[in-house]
BAMI-519652 format. One record per residue (C-alpha): x, y negated, z; residue in one letter. Coordinates in Angstrom, 3 decimals, m for minus. Each point is the difference from the previous one (the first is absolute). Layout:
# BAMI-519652
+----------+----------+----------+-----+
:        u :        v :        w : res :
+----------+----------+----------+-----+
:        X :        Y :        Z :   a :
...
+----------+----------+----------+-----+
This chain:
# BAMI-519652
+----------+----------+----------+-----+
:        u :        v :        w : res :
+----------+----------+----------+-----+
:   m7.296 :   15.925 :   m1.590 :   x :
:    2.635 :   m1.247 :   m2.561 :   x :
:    1.041 :   m3.704 :    0.567 :   x :
:   m0.236 :   m2.508 :   m2.944 :   x :
:    3.474 :   m1.457 :    1.059 :   x :
:    2.930 :    0.238 :   m2.300 :   x :
:    1.904 :    3.321 :    0.428 :   x :
:    3.785 :    0.553 :   m1.214 :   x :
:    1.295 :    3.637 :    0.068 :   x :
:    3.798 :    0.397 :    0.200 :   x :
:    1.882 :    3.040 :   m0.866 :   x :
:    3.454 :    1.295 :   m0.642 :   x :
:    1.181 :   m0.111 :   m3.603 :   x :
:    0.470 :    3.685 :   m0.233 :   x :
:   m3.549 :    0.780 :    0.809 :   x :
:   m1.471 :   m2.030 :   m2.954 :   x :
:    0.643 :    2.658 :   m2.742 :   x :
:    0.769 :    2.902 :    2.237 :   x :
:   m2.899 :    1.002 :    2.274 :   x :
:    0.601 :    3.389 :    1.658 :   x :
:   m2.456 :    2.792 :   m0.697 :   x :
:   m2.792 :    0.562 :    2.321 :   x :
:    1.752 :    2.998 :    1.563 :   x :
:    3.082 :   m1.961 :    0.749 :   x :
:    0.793 :   m0.728 :    3.542 :   x :
:   m0.095 :   m3.719 :   m0.909 :   x :
:   m3.753 :    0.432 :   m0.335 :   x :
:   m0.461 :    2.196 :    3.054 :   x :
:   m2.570 :   m1.606 :    2.436 :   x :
:    0.336 :    0.182 :    3.735 :   x :
:   m2.397 :   m1.408 :    2.589 :   x :
:    2.934 :   m1.638 :    1.683 :   x :
:    0.449 :   m3.580 :   m1.405 :   x :
:    3.620 :   m0.077 :    0.786 :   x :
:    0.446 :    2.901 :   m2.242 :   x :
:   m1.909 :   m1.334 :   m3.146 :   x :
:    2.658 :   m0.288 :   m2.802 :   x :
:    0.458 :   m3.210 :   m1.906 :   x :
:   m1.173 :    1.741 :   m3.116 :   x :
:   m3.328 :    1.020 :    1.506 :   x :
:   m0.490 :   m3.372 :    1.553 :   x :
:    0.380 :   m1.502 :   m3.427 :   x :
:   m2.129 :    2.394 :   m1.750 :   x :
:   m2.954 :   m0.559 :    2.255 :   x :
:    0.456 :   m3.771 :   m0.095 :   x :
:    0.298 :   m0.121 :   m3.744 :   x :
:   m3.071 :    1.908 :   m0.506 :   x :
:   m1.857 :   m1.927 :    2.456 :   x :
:    1.070 :   m3.423 :   m0.822 :   x :
:    0.907 :   m0.095 :   m3.574 :   x :
:   m2.153 :    2.687 :   m1.496 :   x :
:   m2.950 :   m0.729 :    2.157 :   x :
:   m0.462 :    3.760 :    1.122 :   x :
:   m2.322 :    0.664 :    2.981 :   x :
:    1.661 :    1.570 :    3.146 :   x :
:   m1.951 :    3.188 :   m0.771 :   x :
:    1.429 :    0.293 :   m3.499 :   x :
:    3.579 :   m0.606 :    1.309 :   x :
:   m0.596 :    2.619 :    2.727 :   x :
:   m0.909 :    2.485 :   m2.626 :   x :
:    2.980 :   m0.760 :   m2.230 :   x :
:    2.225 :    0.312 :    2.835 :   x :
:   m1.432 :    2.975 :    1.599 :   x :
:   m0.704 :   m1.665 :    3.399 :   x :
:   m2.788 :   m1.589 :    1.915 :   x :
:   m1.440 :   m3.501 :   m0.208 :   x :
:    1.140 :   m0.634 :    3.454 :   x :
:    3.504 :    0.682 :   m1.036 :   x :
:   m0.286 :   m2.328 :   m3.025 :   x :
:   m1.287 :   m2.664 :    2.351 :   x :
:    3.095 :    0.503 :    1.977 :   x :
:    2.370 :    0.099 :   m3.059 :   x :
:   m1.519 :   m3.363 :   m1.147 :   x :
:    0.659 :   m1.505 :    3.530 :   x :
:    3.558 :    1.359 :    0.223 :   x :
:    0.708 :   m1.257 :   m3.676 :   x :
:   m0.765 :   m3.513 :    1.246 :   x :
:    1.966 :    0.324 :    3.099 :   x :
:    3.225 :    1.106 :   m1.871 :   x :
:   m0.637 :   m2.906 :   m2.329 :   x :
:   m0.775 :    2.213 :   m3.241 :   x :
:   m3.199 :   m1.974 :   m0.062 :   x :
:   m0.151 :   m3.777 :    0.497 :   x :
:   m3.330 :   m1.821 :    0.361 :   x :
:   m0.221 :   m3.660 :   m0.417 :   x :
:   m3.198 :   m1.887 :    0.927 :   x :
:    0.067 :   m3.511 :   m1.860 :   x :
:   m2.237 :   m2.813 :    1.447 :   x :
:   m2.264 :   m1.112 :   m2.854 :   x :
:    0.422 :   m3.667 :    1.222 :   x :
:    3.694 :    0.290 :   m0.282 :   x :
:   m0.404 :    1.703 :   m3.584 :   x :
:   m2.004 :   m3.093 :   m0.857 :   x :
:    2.433 :   m2.453 :    1.387 :   x :
:    2.819 :    1.604 :   m2.034 :   x :
:   m1.825 :   m0.420 :   m3.252 :   x :
:   m0.838 :   m3.733 :    0.987 :   x :
:    3.591 :   m0.602 :    0.869 :   x :
:    1.207 :    1.339 :   m3.316 :   x :
:   m2.544 :   m1.864 :   m2.056 :   x :
:    0.716 :   m3.318 :    1.798 :   x :
:    3.808 :    0.525 :   m0.469 :   x :
:   m0.501 :    0.325 :   m3.599 :   x :
:   m2.610 :   m2.817 :   m0.297 :   x :
:    2.307 :   m2.617 :    1.658 :   x :
:    3.301 :    1.392 :   m0.855 :   x :
:    1.125 :    0.390 :    3.546 :   x :
:    2.728 :    2.106 :    1.370 :   x :
:   m2.111 :    1.401 :    2.804 :   x :
:   m3.478 :   m0.320 :    1.689 :   x :
:   m0.703 :    0.962 :    3.464 :   x :
:   m3.610 :   m0.007 :    1.076 :   x :
:   m1.316 :   m0.526 :    3.585 :   x :
:   m3.157 :    1.592 :    1.391 :   x :
:   m3.076 :   m2.092 :   m1.222 :   x :
:   m0.566 :   m3.031 :    1.984 :   x :
:   m3.577 :   m0.144 :    1.457 :   x :
:   m2.326 :   m2.784 :   m1.154 :   x :
:    0.097 :   m3.342 :    2.179 :   x :
:   m2.639 :   m0.341 :    2.550 :   x :
:   m1.294 :   m3.177 :    2.038 :   x :
:    2.535 :    1.056 :    2.622 :   x :
:    2.889 :    1.321 :   m2.018 :   x :
:    1.630 :   m1.714 :   m2.859 :   x :
:    2.285 :    1.794 :   m2.526 :   x :
:    3.107 :   m2.226 :    1.259 :   x :
:   m0.465 :    1.349 :    3.605 :   x :
:    0.347 :    3.635 :   m1.024 :   x :
:    2.013 :    0.243 :   m3.356 :   x :
:    3.477 :    0.211 :    1.925 :   x :
:   m0.940 :    3.218 :    1.760 :   x :
:   m1.329 :    1.510 :   m3.301 :   x :
:    2.812 :   m1.190 :   m2.246 :   x :
:    3.037 :    0.588 :    2.444 :   x :
:    0.051 :    3.819 :   m0.577 :   x :
:    0.271 :   m0.494 :   m3.750 :   x :
:    2.656 :   m2.760 :    0.434 :   x :
:    1.890 :    2.383 :    2.162 :   x :
:    0.035 :    2.548 :   m2.609 :   x :
:    1.120 :   m2.364 :   m2.597 :   x :
:    2.883 :   m1.247 :    2.102 :   x :
:    1.032 :    3.535 :    0.947 :   x :
:    0.177 :    1.157 :   m3.528 :   x :
:    2.566 :   m2.620 :   m0.870 :   x :
:    2.614 :    1.682 :    2.244 :   x :
:    1.396 :   m3.336 :    1.501 :   x :
:    2.908 :    0.256 :    2.437 :   x :
:    1.842 :   m2.346 :    2.421 :   x :
:    1.233 :   m3.024 :   m1.854 :   x :
:   m2.724 :   m0.043 :   m2.706 :   x :
:   m2.001 :   m3.153 :   m0.299 :   x :
:   m3.783 :   m0.221 :    0.238 :   x :
:   m1.587 :   m3.251 :   m0.872 :   x :
:   m3.453 :   m0.760 :    1.482 :   x :
:   m2.551 :   m2.637 :   m1.209 :   x :
:   m2.388 :   m2.093 :    1.951 :   x :
:   m3.691 :    0.517 :   m0.119 :   x :
:   m2.763 :    1.789 :    1.976 :   x :
:    0.378 :    3.583 :   m1.665 :   x :
:    3.633 :    0.308 :    0.833 :   x :
:   m0.436 :   m1.546 :    3.579 :   x :
:   m2.820 :    2.372 :    0.657 :   x :
:    1.808 :    3.018 :   m1.130 :   x :
:    3.044 :   m1.121 :    2.311 :   x :
:   m2.230 :    0.737 :    3.076 :   x :
:    0.013 :    3.891 :   m0.694 :   x :
:    2.773 :    2.678 :    0.066 :   x :
:    2.333 :    0.065 :   m2.850 :   x :
:    2.821 :    2.346 :   m0.828 :   x :
:    3.185 :   m0.471 :    2.110 :   x :
:    2.945 :   m1.351 :   m2.154 :   x :
:    2.716 :   m0.912 :    2.555 :   x :
:    2.385 :   m2.613 :   m1.162 :   x :
:   m2.130 :   m1.302 :   m2.846 :   x :
:    0.161 :   m3.642 :   m0.618 :   x :
:   m3.444 :   m1.910 :   m0.289 :   x :
:   m0.281 :   m3.507 :   m1.390 :   x :
:   m2.937 :   m2.215 :   m1.024 :   x :
:   m0.623 :   m0.758 :   m3.535 :   x :
:   m1.319 :   m3.674 :    0.453 :   x :
:    0.226 :   m2.622 :    2.642 :   x :
:   m2.617 :   m0.720 :    2.711 :   x :
:   m3.237 :   m2.203 :   m0.101 :   x :
:   m1.126 :   m2.450 :    2.584 :   x :
:   m2.878 :    2.019 :    1.075 :   x :
:   m0.831 :    1.791 :    3.059 :   x :
:   m1.116 :    3.140 :   m1.618 :   x :
:    2.696 :    2.726 :    0.562 :   x :
:   m0.233 :    1.312 :   m3.510 :   x :
:    1.499 :   m3.296 :   m1.334 :   x :
:    3.005 :    0.220 :    2.061 :   x :
:    2.424 :    2.349 :   m1.917 :   x :
:    2.452 :    0.141 :    2.859 :   x :
:   m2.670 :    1.571 :    2.311 :   x :
:   m0.792 :    2.557 :   m2.775 :   x :
:    3.709 :    0.749 :   m0.368 :   x :
:    0.415 :    0.452 :    3.851 :   x :
:   m3.067 :    2.421 :   m0.051 :   x :
:    1.241 :    1.989 :   m2.857 :   x :
:    3.485 :    0.247 :    1.432 :   x :
:   m1.406 :    1.271 :    3.363 :   x :
:   m2.163 :    2.618 :   m1.799 :   x :
:    2.840 :    1.174 :   m2.264 :   x :
:    2.920 :   m0.241 :    2.624 :   x :
:    1.684 :   m2.562 :   m2.255 :   x :
:    1.649 :   m3.298 :    0.390 :   x :
:   m1.884 :   m3.144 :   m0.782 :   x :
:    1.538 :   m2.938 :   m2.048 :   x :
:   m1.978 :   m3.196 :    0.528 :   x :
:   m0.632 :   m2.833 :   m2.406 :   x :
:   m0.109 :   m3.087 :    1.830 :   x :
:   m1.499 :   m2.166 :   m2.630 :   x :
:   m3.486 :   m1.006 :   m1.186 :   x :
:   m1.425 :    1.404 :   m3.167 :   x :
:   m0.300 :   m3.360 :   m1.629 :   x :
:    2.181 :   m2.805 :    1.577 :   x :
:    0.090 :   m3.598 :   m1.035 :   x :
:    2.256 :   m1.219 :   m2.849 :   x :
:    2.346 :   m1.401 :    2.633 :   x :
:    0.311 :    3.109 :    2.006 :   x :
:    0.019 :    2.583 :   m2.763 :   x :
:    3.762 :   m0.467 :   m1.235 :   x :
:    1.132 :    0.003 :    3.677 :   x :
:   m1.788 :    3.189 :    0.820 :   x :
:    1.158 :    1.805 :   m3.212 :   x :
:    3.627 :   m0.748 :    0.905 :   x :
:   m0.262 :    0.889 :    3.556 :   x :
:    2.386 :    3.167 :    0.767 :   x :
:   m2.670 :    1.729 :    1.958 :   x :
:   m2.620 :   m0.418 :   m2.378 :   x :
:    2.430 :    0.905 :   m2.726 :   x :
:    0.838 :    3.290 :    1.688 :   x :
:   m3.844 :    1.041 :   m0.189 :   x :
:   m0.387 :   m1.156 :   m3.531 :   x :
:    3.101 :    2.028 :   m1.038 :   x :
:   m1.921 :    3.192 :    1.249 :   x :
:   m2.692 :   m0.343 :   m2.561 :   x :
:    1.710 :    1.221 :   m3.137 :   x :
:    1.703 :    2.804 :    2.105 :   x :
:   m3.196 :    1.419 :    1.148 :   x :
:   m0.945 :    3.569 :   m0.382 :   x :
:   m3.759 :   m0.336 :    0.653 :   x :
:   m2.558 :   m2.936 :    0.540 :   x :
:   m3.249 :    0.447 :    1.621 :   x :
:   m2.493 :   m2.554 :   m1.331 :   x :
:   m3.366 :   m1.336 :    0.668 :   x :
:   m2.135 :   m0.843 :   m3.292 :   x :
:   m1.807 :   m3.171 :    0.288 :   x :
:   m3.461 :   m0.226 :   m1.430 :   x :
:   m0.885 :   m2.912 :   m2.456 :   x :
:    0.786 :   m3.243 :    1.960 :   x :
:   m3.042 :   m1.608 :   m0.770 :   x :
:   m2.178 :    2.797 :    1.395 :   x :
:    1.893 :    0.333 :    3.270 :   x :
:   m1.316 :   m1.455 :    3.194 :   x :
:    3.342 :    0.496 :    1.503 :   x :
:    3.058 :   m1.298 :   m1.750 :   x :
:    3.460 :   m1.668 :    0.997 :   x :
:   m0.517 :   m3.731 :    0.456 :   x :
:    2.865 :   m0.949 :   m2.135 :   x :
:   m1.844 :    1.618 :   m3.176 :   x :
:   m1.549 :   m2.976 :   m1.939 :   x :
:   m3.192 :    1.661 :   m0.999 :   x :
:   m1.154 :   m3.345 :   m1.341 :   x :
:    2.614 :    0.413 :   m2.819 :   x :
:   m1.491 :    0.537 :   m3.428 :   x :
:    2.474 :    2.693 :   m0.737 :   x :
:   m1.101 :    2.085 :    3.019 :   x :
:   m3.277 :    0.756 :   m1.895 :   x :
:    1.977 :    2.389 :   m2.067 :   x :
:    1.481 :    1.902 :    2.834 :   x :
:   m1.488 :    3.588 :    0.528 :   x :
:    2.394 :    0.827 :    2.984 :   x :
:    3.430 :   m0.270 :    1.529 :   x :
:    2.793 :    1.852 :    1.701 :   x :
:    2.177 :   m1.936 :    2.618 :   x :
:   m1.856 :   m3.304 :   m1.005 :   x :
:    1.076 :    0.331 :   m3.678 :   x :
:   m3.220 :   m0.499 :   m1.808 :   x :
:   m0.773 :    1.792 :   m3.456 :   x :
:   m2.630 :   m0.072 :   m2.630 :   x :
:   m2.144 :    3.012 :   m1.362 :   x :
:    2.975 :    0.748 :   m2.485 :   x :
:    2.415 :    0.066 :    2.912 :   x :
:    1.654 :   m3.284 :   m1.000 :   x :
:    1.150 :   m2.259 :    2.890 :   x :
:   m2.325 :   m2.849 :    0.747 :   x :
:    1.712 :   m3.458 :    0.590 :   x :
:   m1.172 :   m2.400 :    2.704 :   x :
:    1.062 :   m2.998 :    1.606 :   x :
:    3.008 :    0.688 :    2.275 :   x :
:    0.607 :    3.453 :   m1.389 :   x :
:    3.629 :   m0.890 :   m0.849 :   x :
:    0.431 :   m0.489 :    3.780 :   x :
:   m1.417 :    3.217 :    1.057 :   x :
:    2.164 :    2.137 :    2.269 :   x :
:   m1.157 :    3.496 :   m0.984 :   x :
:    1.478 :    2.731 :   m2.081 :   x :
:   m0.354 :   m0.597 :   m3.780 :   x :
:   m2.195 :    2.395 :   m2.075 :   x :
:    2.996 :    0.717 :   m2.237 :   x :
:    1.868 :    1.259 :    3.026 :   x :
:   m2.767 :    2.216 :    1.091 :   x :
:   m0.141 :    1.749 :   m3.328 :   x :
:    3.699 :    0.929 :    0.472 :   x :
:   m0.657 :    1.828 :    3.579 :   x :
:   m0.124 :    3.722 :   m0.286 :   x :
:   m3.041 :    0.603 :    1.906 :   x :
:   m2.719 :   m2.758 :    0.453 :   x :
:   m3.126 :    1.133 :    1.943 :   x :
:   m3.075 :   m2.080 :   m0.614 :   x :
:   m2.612 :    0.496 :    2.836 :   x :
:   m3.668 :   m1.120 :   m0.679 :   x :
:   m3.624 :    1.075 :    0.180 :   x :
:   m3.172 :   m1.590 :   m0.968 :   x :
:   m2.013 :   m1.004 :   m3.129 :   x :
:    1.218 :   m3.537 :    0.372 :   x :
:    3.427 :    1.368 :   m0.580 :   x :
:   m0.573 :    2.043 :   m3.059 :   x :
:    1.293 :   m2.702 :   m2.590 :   x :
:    2.847 :   m1.042 :    2.342 :   x :
:    1.129 :    3.702 :    0.114 :   x :
:   m0.557 :    0.438 :   m3.850 :   x :
:    2.110 :   m2.930 :   m0.950 :   x :
:    2.673 :    0.375 :    2.518 :   x :
:    0.577 :    3.619 :   m0.831 :   x :
:    0.149 :   m0.422 :   m3.841 :   x :
:    2.412 :   m2.813 :    0.363 :   x :
:    2.354 :    2.193 :    2.164 :   x :
:   m0.125 :   m1.878 :    3.198 :   x :
:   m0.598 :    3.175 :    2.017 :   x :
:    0.498 :    3.451 :   m1.374 :   x :
:   m1.678 :    1.944 :    2.753 :   x :
:   m3.543 :   m0.701 :    1.403 :   x :
:   m1.601 :    1.008 :    3.371 :   x :
:   m3.886 :   m0.389 :   m0.254 :   x :
:   m3.219 :    1.831 :    0.763 :   x :
:   m1.942 :    2.338 :   m2.152 :   x :
:   m2.706 :   m2.486 :   m0.893 :   x :
:    2.355 :   m2.730 :   m0.918 :   x :
:    1.866 :    2.667 :   m2.064 :   x :
:   m3.344 :    0.862 :   m1.831 :   x :
:   m0.712 :   m3.713 :   m0.653 :   x :
:    3.302 :   m0.681 :   m1.313 :   x :
:   m0.326 :    2.948 :   m2.583 :   x :
:   m3.640 :   m0.950 :   m0.815 :   x :
:    0.712 :   m3.610 :   m0.805 :   x :
:    3.177 :    0.597 :   m1.891 :   x :
+----------+----------+----------+-----+
């Protein structure tokens, strides 16, 4: 039975226009597979795979038996004259989805994870998305080609924290630094130094900690900004080769948000998302809020200059956040799941 897989026949250039006559030794068929000539193997493979001839027809044309034709085809595959490629239809669908989303949002690259299962009473999306997203994040990081001495920035947030629980590509000597100060909340995903430590361990890199709150008081802000240890980390930001960023949902729809974010502020009603606690509206324009001028976090304008910025997000609630952030150029690479990708395209 013929396979429906893709077949590619290869042959020497001399054979294309100079097939030997049937009586030529090059066409001579032997029952010994090791003595099958390349010309005979190619002739059988070409008739079978490209001309859709039956084995009986091939046997008649070559003056041999169907059993020998079967051996010819097997030997042609073994010698590499025939290459068979079987494509997973899911991967083909994903490739088309990736290309369409890249075009829709103007992204440099999109990486799709396996589809996340629907949440249940005992299993939330947050409890599993690290396991699903980490392989796609790994591919994204590996494709950059970072080496020892390169700088990777990491944001705070549940998504990046959960990804850091799983295996990532080893990049010994890479420098890892946070993009935002810490928050006075017990949850680990608000502690960017902890995320920096986890990422460094996974990658085999060297952590650079930022010992400062994300939003210090007015009296403390100037002191912290001028501290040499803090300055050392802040100077890594514009020199980074890559930033790995969580993408926050609209702040007024979030049940979990850093305590320093003034959700009561009227301007926050305009915000559809954030990266590194830098909030933006549906047009990607930065949203001001009380204390924003004291925020110890990478500026959106600096993010735009980093060569590779990888946003990681899934979920319907983050669709407007992803769309606005991508179009504004705050990240140029996206890691998400197929369902979120479809929603991003459908609501564009």
